[in-house]
C-alpha positions in Angstrom: 19.5 7.3 9.0 16.1 7.2 7.5 14.1 3.8 7.7 10.8 3.9 5.7 8.0 1.4 6.3 5.3 1.4 3.4 2.3 -0.6 4.8 -0.8 -1.7 3.0 -4.1 -3.5 3.7 -2.1 -6.7 4.9 -1.5 -4.7 8.2 -5.2 -4.1 8.9 -5.8 -7.7 8.1 -3.3 -8.8 10.6 -5.1 -6.8 13.2 -8.3 -8.6 12.5 -10.2 -6.1 10.3 -12.3 -7.5 7.5 -10.8 -5.2 4.8 -10.3 -7.5 1.9 -11.7 -6.3 -1.5 -14.0 -9.4 -1.2 -15.3 -8.4 2.3 -16.3 -5.1 0.8 -17.8 -6.7 -2.4 -20.1 -9.1 -0.3 -21.3 -6.2 1.8 -21.9 -3.6 -0.8 -23.5 -6.3 -3.2 -26.4 -6.7 -0.9 -26.9 -2.9 -0.3 -26.6 -2.2 -4.1 -29.2 -4.7 -4.9 -31.7 -3.4 -2.4 -31.1 0.2 -3.3 -31.5 -0.6 -6.9 -34.9 -2.4 -6.4 -36.3 0.0 -3.9 -34.9 3.4 -5.0 -34.2 2.7 -8.7 -30.6 3.6 -8.2 -28.2 2.6 -11.0 -24.2 2.7 -10.8 -22.3 1.7 -13.8 -19.4 0.5 -11.8 -21.4 -1.8 -9.6 -23.4 -3.1 -12.5 -20.1 -4.3 -14.0 -18.7 -5.5 -10.8 -21.6 -7.5 -9.4 -22.7 -9.0 -12.9 -19.4 -10.6 -13.2 -19.8 -13.5 -10.8 -16.4 -15.2 -11.7 -14.1 -12.2 -11.3 -10.9 -13.1 -9.5 -10.0 -9.8 -7.9 -7.9 -10.6 -4.9 -6.7 -7.0 -4.0 -7.9 -3.6 -4.0 -5.5 -2.7 -6.7 -7.3 -5.3 -8.9 -10.5 -3.6 -8.2 -9.0 -0.1 -9.1 -7.5 -1.5 -12.2 -10.8 -3.0 -13.3 -12.3 0.5 -13.0 -9.9 1.8 -15.5 -10.4 -1.1 -17.7 -14.2 -0.5 -17.5 -13.6 2.9 -19.4 -11.2 1.4 -21.9 -13.5 -1.5 -22.9 -16.4 0.9 -23.1 -14.6 3.7 -24.8 -17.4 4.5 -27.2 -19.8 5.1 -24.3 -17.4 7.7 -22.8 -17.3 10.0 -25.9 -20.3 11.7 -24.4 -19.6 14.2 -21.7 -22.9 13.3 -20.0 -21.8 9.7 -19.7 -18.4 10.6 -18.5 -19.9 12.8 -15.8 -22.2 9.9 -14.8 -19.3 7.6 -14.6 -17.2 9.9 -12.2 -20.4 10.6 -10.1 -20.9 6.8 -9.9 -17.2 6.5 -8.9 -17.6 9.1 -6.3 -20.5 7.1 -4.8 -18.2 4.0 -4.7 -15.7 6.0 -2.7 -18.4 7.1 -0.3 -19.6 3.6 0.1 -16.1 2.3 0.8 -15.5 5.0 3.3 -18.6 4.1 5.1 -17.7 0.4 5.2 -14.2 0.9 6.4 -15.4 3.3 9.1 -17.4 0.4 10.5 -14.4 -1.9 10.5 -11.8 0.5 12.0 -14.1 0.8 15.2 -14.1 -2.8 16.0 -10.7 -2.7 17.7 -10.5 -2.1 21.4 -7.7 0.5 21.2 -7.4 0.9 25.0 -6.1 -2.8 25.2 -3.4 -2.7 22.7 -0.2 -0.9 21.5 2.3 -1.7 18.8 5.6 -3.4 19.7 7.7 -1.0 17.5 10.9 -1.9 19.6 10.7 -5.7 18.7 10.2 -5.0 15.0 12.9 -2.4 14.7 15.6 -4.1 16.9 15.0 -7.3 15.0 15.3 -5.6 11.6 18.6 -7.4 10.7 17.8 -10.8 12.3 14.5 -11.1 10.4 16.2 -11.2 7.1 17.7 -14.2 5.4 21.3 -14.8 6.7 22.7 -14.1 3.2 21.1 -10.5 3.3 21.9 -9.4 6.8 25.4 -7.9 5.8 23.4 -5.3 3.8 21.9 -3.9 7.1 25.4 -4.1 8.6 26.8 -2.0 5.8 24.1 0.5 6.0 24.7 1.0 9.7 28.5 1.1 9.1 28.1 3.8 6.4 25.7 5.8 8.5 27.3 5.6 11.9 27.1 7.8 15.1 23.5 9.1 14.5 19.9 8.2 15.7 17.6 6.5 13.3 14.3 8.1 12.1 11.5 5.7 11.2 8.6 6.9 8.8 5.6 4.9 8.3 3.9 5.6 4.9 0.5 3.8 5.0 -1.5 3.1 1.9 -4.6 2.4 4.1 -7.3 4.9 4.7 -8.3 3.6 8.1 -7.0 5.3 11.2 -6.0 2.0 13.0 -2.3 2.5 12.9 -2.7 6.2 14.0 -4.6 5.3 16.9 -2.4 2.5 18.0 0.7 4.7 17.3 -0.6 7.2 20.0 -0.6 4.5 22.7 2.8 3.0 21.7 6.5 3.7 22.7 8.0 5.6 19.7 11.4 6.4 21.1 13.7 3.6 22.3 17.3 2.4 22.4 18.6 1.2 19.0 20.1 -2.2 19.8 21.5 -2.3 16.1 24.0 0.3 17.0 26.8 0.1 19.6 26.4 3.4 21.3 23.7 5.2 22.9 21.6 6.0 20.0 17.9 5.7 19.6 15.1 5.0 17.1 12.6 7.8 16.7 9.3 6.7 15.0 7.4 9.6 13.3 3.5 9.6 13.2 2.1 7.7 10.3 1.4 9.4 6.9 -1.4 8.5 4.7 -0.2 8.3 1.0 -3.8 8.4 -0.3 -5.6 10.2 2.3 -7.8 9.0 5.2 -11.5 8.1 5.6 -11.9 11.7 6.7 -9.6 13.6 4.4 -9.0 13.1 0.7 -9.7 9.5 0.2 -7.9 8.9 -3.1 -8.9 5.7 -5.0 -8.0 5.2 -8.6 -5.4 4.3 -11.2 -1.7 5.2 -11.3 -1.6 6.9 -14.7 -3.3 7.9 -18.0 -2.4 4.6 -19.7 -4.9 2.8 -17.4 -8.1 4.8 -18.4 -9.7 5.7 -21.7 -8.1 8.5 -23.6 -11.1 10.7 -24.1 -11.5 12.0 -20.5 -10.7 15.8 -20.1 -7.8 17.0 -18.0 -10.2 17.9 -15.3 -12.0 14.6 -15.3 -8.7 12.7 -15.1 -8.0 14.4 -11.7 -11.0 12.2 -10.4 -9.5 8.9 -11.6 -5.8 9.1 -11.4 -4.2 9.1 -7.9 -1.2 11.4 -8.6 -3.6 14.0 -10.1 -6.1 13.6 -7.3 -3.3 14.2 -4.8 -2.2 17.4 -6.6 -5.7 18.7 -6.9 -6.3 18.3 -3.2 -3.7 21.2 -2.8 -2.2 19.8 0.3 1.1 18.7 -1.2 0.5 15.1 -0.3 2.2 13.8 -3.4 5.3 15.9 -2.5 5.3 14.6 1.0 5.1 11.1 -0.2 7.9 11.6 -2.7 10.2 13.3 -0.1 10.0 10.4 2.2 11.0 7.9 -0.4 13.7 10.2 -1.7 15.4 10.6 1.6 15.1 6.8 2.6 18.1 4.9 3.5 16.1 1.5 3.9 12.7 0.9 2.4 10.5 -1.9 3.8 7.2 -2.9 2.0 4.7 -4.8 4.2 1.2 -5.8 3.5 1.2 -4.4 0.0 0.0 -6.1 -3.1 2.6 -4.5 -5.5 -0.5 -3.8 -7.8 -0.5 -1.7 -11.0 -2.4 1.2 -9.7 0.3 2.0 -7.3 2.9 1.9 -9.9 4.0 5.5 -9.4 5.0 4.7 -5.9 6.9 1.5 -6.9 8.6 3.5 -9.7 9.9 6.1 -7.2 11.2 3.4 -4.9 13.0 1.7 -7.6 14.7 4.8 -8.7 15.7 5.6 -5.2 17.1 2.2 -4.8 19.2 2.3 -8.2 20.5 5.9 -7.5 21.6 5.4 -3.8 21.8 1.5 -3.5 18.9 1.6 -1.0 17.7 -1.9 0.0 14.1 -2.7 -0.7 12.7 -5.3 2.0 9.6 -6.9 0.8 7.6 -9.0 3.4 5.5 -11.6 1.6 2.8 -13.1 3.7 2.4 -16.9 3.5 -0.1 -18.5 5.8 1.4 -21.6 7.5 4.8 -21.1 5.7 6.8 -24.2 5.4 10.5 -23.6 4.9 11.3 -27.3 4.5 11.4 -27.4 0.8 14.2 -25.2 -0.7 13.0 -25.4 -4.1 9.6 -24.0 -3.1 11.2 -21.3 -0.9 13.6 -20.3 -3.8 10.7 -20.1 -6.0 8.8 -17.8 -3.7 11.8 -15.5 -3.4 11.9 -15.1 -7.2 8.2 -14.8 -7.6 8.3 -11.7 -5.3 11.3 -10.2 -6.9 9.7 -10.7 -10.3 6.4 -9.1 -9.2 8.2 -5.9 -8.1 10.4 -5.6 -11.2 7.4 -6.2 -13.4 5.3 -3.5 -11.6 7.8 -0.7 -12.8 9.1 0.5 -16.0 12.9 0.1 -16.0 15.6 -0.4 -18.4 17.0 -3.9 -18.9 20.3 -3.3 -17.6 19.0 -1.8 -14.4 16.8 -4.7 -13.6 19.8 -6.8 -12.3 20.7 -4.0 -10.0 17.0 -3.8 -8.7 17.1 -7.5 -8.2 20.3 -7.3 -6.2 18.6 -4.7 -3.9 15.4 -6.5 -3.2 15.4 -8.6 -0.1 12.4 -11.0 0.4 11.3 -12.0 3.8 8.7 -14.8 3.8 6.0 -15.7 6.4 7.1 -13.1 9.0 5.2 -10.2 10.6 6.0 -6.7 11.9 4.2 -4.2 14.1 2.8 -6.8 16.4 0.2 -5.8 19.0 0.9 -6.3 22.7 -1.6 -5.9 25.4 -1.5 -3.0 27.6 
């Protein structure tokens, strides 16, 4: 059976890195202000970003979406080829600035001290779910008996944190969810949008999220799926193949933002076609499970956010909702000291 974890920035935050969008905003704002003053440097994206003192961007997907909206709201400006080229050049600078910032952050962990407790996460997969949903995992194991389980980790992060921790961790161990002598095998993480060293893909999900007057070649710089294809390493195919072959899909530390819509769409299609459960971990600090009305509202809010992030026929929304399992206030891939 294939179990797929899709992890986002929430995992890096869990490991203590300052990788929130607002962390980068505060860091880069100072650098840009000095560079503009001392070198006469100008960047349209930063000008828009830093002039908006009240923007409420919480996640990286909000930031990516705002870049697309910048082209739509200034569509007249982008009729000029020179202006479009300048914008893409500015966007390229933003990517390099982000890479430099994240490289500093990923080096702040003492990797010799820690490893990931994959065994705890996987063997507790069933028990971490709400009691009413645990039978879903039982059914999956009954339908896929007498076999080992392969675990794929598709990370949306550019940092190498999970890769370095993976190298130090136990990645084969007895599967206590099965009655016989079968194992979990955890594959090395795959970066859906590249790494800080290779093909860092930042951008929007599709053409509807940018102005219409960009050429096909220019779109490759702004749209994630096109950027992945243009890199010529079949990254988009690898991502899709993992999702298409998944029997259980788990989302952790992701914002379900619009700029990764193409991924959520693939996950939804796989879920509908093959009754694949989608387990979504929703981080809530100091979660209080005492108020059932509040808890029920949280469950529905996460379900709604996933459903709203995709294009799906009305009659299939009910099926997706039945396949979504929300876990609130719990963590995975915890670190343990060597």
